[in-house]
N, C-alpha and C positions, 0 to 999 in steps of 0.2 A: 504494500500500500504506500503510495506517494502523495504528499501534500505540499503545497507551496505557501510560505509565509514571507511576504516581502521578497527580499533577495535570497531568502533561505528556502531550501526544499528539505522535506523530511521523509524518511522511510521508517517503517516499524515492521521488522521481520525477525524470524527466529534464526537468521543466518549468523553463524559464528564469525568471529573476527578473522580476517585474512592475514596472510603474511605482510601484504602491503600496508594494511591498517596497523599492524603491530609496529612497523617502522615509522609510520606517520605519528602514532600516539606515544612512542617510546619516550620522547623527551618530556612530555607532560607527566607520564607515569613516574619518571625519576623525580620531577619537581614535587610530586605528591608523596615522595619517600618510598615509592614502590618500584616496580620494574615491569618489563614486557611479559614476564611469565604470569602475571596476574590475569592476563587475557585468557590463559588456559582455563582458569576457574570460571570467568565470566562466560566463556564459550560453552563450558560444561553445563552451566545453569540454563542457557537458552536451548540446550540440547534435550531438555525434558519438558513435558507438558501434560496436561490432562484435559478432561472435558470442561473443567471450571477455571483453570489457571493456565496462562500462557506467558512464560518469560520471553521477552523480546529485546532486541537491540534497537534503540531509537538513534538514528543517524541523521545528522544535519549536514547539508551540502550547500555549496555556493552555487551561483547561477550557471557555472560551467561544469557542474557535477563533481567538483572537488570536495573531498571530505573535510568538514570543519570541526565536528565534534561527535561524541557518541556516549551513550549511557544505557544501562540495563533498566528496563521498566517491566512491570507485570500488568497484564490485562487479566482482571479478576471478575468472577461472578459468584464468589463464595465469601463475601465480606461479613456474613452473619456472625461467625465466631468472634470477629474483631469487636463487634458491638455487644457480645454476650447474648445474642439472640437464641431462643430455644429452637427446637427442631422445626416446627411448622413455619416460624418466621424465617429461619435460615433457608428453607425451601422456597419461600416467597421471594427472598432476595436473589436467589439463583435464576429467577425468571426475569429479572431486571436487566437493562443493558450493561455491557462490560464497563467497569471503571478501570482506571490505571493507577499504579502505585510506584513511587520511586523514592529511594533513600539516598540523601546527599551528605550525611553527617560524618561519614568515615570512608575508609578505602578498603574494599575487598571483603568486609564482614558479611557473613551469611551468603557469601558467594555472589553478591550482586551490588553492594553499595559502592558509590563513588560520587564525588562532587560534580561529575560530568567531565569527561576527558576531551581535550581539545588539541588541535594541531598547532604547530608553531605559527604565531602571528594572530591567533584568534583569542579573543577575550572570553574567559570562562563565564563571566557574568552575562555577556551577550548571548552566549549559547543557552544558558539557563533561561533567560527572558524569552528568547525566540521559541524555545521548546515549550515553555508554558503557554505562550501565545497560541502555538499550534494546538496544544492539548485543549485549551478552552474552546477553540473553534470546532474541534472534531471529536470530542468526547463529552458526554453529558456531565461527568464528574471524575475528578482525579484527586489523589492525595500525594503530596510531596513532603517528606520529612527533612527539615532543615534546622540549622542552628537558630536558636531564638534571636540571636543578635543580627541575623541576616534580614535584609529588607523583605517584608511580606509581599507576595505577589498580588497584583490587582485581581479583582473578582474572586476573592478567596475568603474563607472563614477559618480562623486558627484556633487551636486548642493545645493544651500542654501535651508534650510528648514524653516518652520515657526518660529522656536524657541519653547521653552516650558517654561511655568510659574510654578514654584515650590516655595511655600511660607513657610518660617519658621515663625511659629506663635508667636515666641518670640517678634516680633515687627510688627505684622500685624493685631492687633485688630482694631475694628471699631474706637475707640477713636484715636489711633495712625494714622490711615489712614486719618481721618478727619483733624488731625493737619498737616499732611504732604501735603495734597491736599485741599487747602482752598475752592476751588469751589465745593467740595463734599457736604459741609454743605448746600449750596444753592440748590443742586440737591436733597438732602434728603428732605428739607423743601418743595420744589416745588412738589415733588412726592406726599407727604402726603396732601398738600394743594389742589391738583387736585383730591383727592379721592383715592390715592394709598394706598394699604395695603399689608402686607406681612404675610404669614403664613407658619408654619412648618408642615409637614406631615411625620410621621414615619411609616415605613412599605410600603405596596403597595399603589400606587396611585389609588383612586377611578376611575372606568372605565369611567364614564362620563367626569370627569376632564381630564383624560389621553387623550381621543379622542379630546377634545377641544384644548389641548396644542399641540397635534400632527399636527394640522393644520398649526402651525408655520413653519413646515418643507417644506411647499409649497413656502415659500419665497426664491427666488433665492439667492445663495451665490457665491461670487467671487472665492473661493477656495474650492475644494472638495477632499476627499480621494477616492481611487478607489472602496471603498465599500459603497459609498453614496447611491446607489440604494437600499441597504439592510437596511440602517440606521433606518428608521421608525420601521421595524420589530425588530431590536435590542433594540430600546427604549421601545417598548411594552414588550419585554421579560424581560428587567431589571426592568421596573416599576411595573411589577406584582409580583416581588419577595417579599413575605410577611415576611420580616426579620426585626428585631430590628436594624440591621446595615444599612438599607436603609432609607435615609432622602431626603426630597424634600422641596425646598424653592420656594414658588409660589407667584408671584406678581399679584395683581388684581387692576383694575381701576373701582371704583364704583361697586364693586362686580363681575366684569367680568374678568376672567383670561386672562392675556396678555403675560405671560412668566414664565419660571421656570428654576431652576437648580436641577438636581438629583445628589445625592452624595452617596458614600459607605464609611461607617466608619468601619475600620478594624485596629486592633492594635492601634497605635497612629497616624494614617493617615486618612485623609478625601480625597477621590478620586472623581473627577468630572466624572460622567457617561454620562451626556447629558445635553443640555440646548438649549432653543430656545425662540424667542420672536416674537409675531405677529406685524403687522403694522396697528393698527387701525387709523381711520381718524384723530383723535385728537392727535395721537402719544402716546407713552408709558411713556413720561415725565420722562425719566431717570430711568425707572424700572430696566434696566440692571445693572447700578451702585448700585442701592439699593439692588438688589438680591445678588450681589457680597459682599457688605458690610455685609449683614445679614448672608451670608454663613460663613464669617470669624468669626462672633460672635458665630455662631453655632459650628464651629470647636473648638473654645476656650472653649465653654461650655461643649463639649464632652471630653475635656482633650487632644485634638490632639496636636501634635508638628509640624506636616507638613500638608499642603494642596497641593495636586497635581491638577492643573487646566488644564493640558493637553496643546495642541498646542496653541501658542499665535496667535489667529485668528483675533485680531483687536487691534487698537491702545489704546483703553481703558484698556484692560487687561495689555498691555505692560506698560502703564503709571502708573498703580496702583501697579503692582506686579513685573515688570521687566520681562526679557526673557533671557533664557540661549540658546546660539546658537546651532542649530541642522543642520544636513545635510540629504538630500535624497540621498541614495547611491544605484544606479542602478547596479545590479549584473548580469553578464552574462559571460559565458565562451567563447562566440563568439565575437571577435573584431568587426565584421560588425554591430552587434546589439548595442554594446556600442557606436559605431560611429553614428548610426542612432539616438539613444537617444540624443547624443550631438548636432546633427543637429536640432532636433525638439525643445529642451528645450528653447533656447533663444527666440523662437517665440510663446511660449505657456503661459498659465496662471501660470506655474511654473517658469517662468523667474525670476531671482533674483530681477530685478527692480519691477516687478509686485508684488512679495511677500513683498518687502519693502513698497510698496504703501499701500497694504491691512493691513499689521500689524503695520504700523506707525513707522517703524525704519529700 
């Protein structure tokens, strides 16, 4: 599908990034602290889809067909879980037109986030503005997640986001965190005393281990992105990438896997792709905190300067690493649509008070 906005033209397709595009976007990826290998992850994301969710690459071109910028967005018809809607209401939402969703607050997290990648000589802000202008004209409703400090788009309604955790590794090593948070030492000791172990895996996750860890996604979560229905497929696609840039930190209790975090190392950045933990009868005994600590050690060992942990989905992540404020910006050219969103939000799982309860701040 191709659309024109002023001197810009846009396509939205599930076409992976080409070698030519890797070269054109390489310099900007480096400016973002990452590198061209991150496009392997983004391409894997757009390689999966379902009846209700379609990851796509939004590409912006100049009048001569020259690439100017690109970003991954989702076309979604299953946003009901994001609002906490029950089964019948979720089914009703699936009958509505597709909405789009994009995440601009970090780089590489969940295998899709980026501020928008641009070629040399193109302003990132202009790409963002032109892309949103296209979206307003050709989609009934969309959501872009952006830093709160960034200028709000026109024809939009904003509400509080989860926040995003981005860690400068100058002061976030395991020793520093243990010194800053005295209770962490106790959690580390208890985890190991109860038979907890951690291991690193580079490259693809073994299939049997991958399927065991995927069972953790059956655990209900209080907050969900509109692409949550597709998320297990995305995790499979990312975890099968047999690349030296793929890393996994796996927690086990008495040899039984109970949780993990998967990361992508590109440039001087470690980006969190996914993570989940089961709920065994005896509990995971602080496996989550131990995986986070071990991941920071891994990042430092790899020479990373920054770790992107994605949305601040719980109070533990906020307490350990802080959270930069974000906003969900619902974009539509139609005032009645924006009014309807404003009517629903205060009574949904995305209400600011509910987000504060879940994220611990």
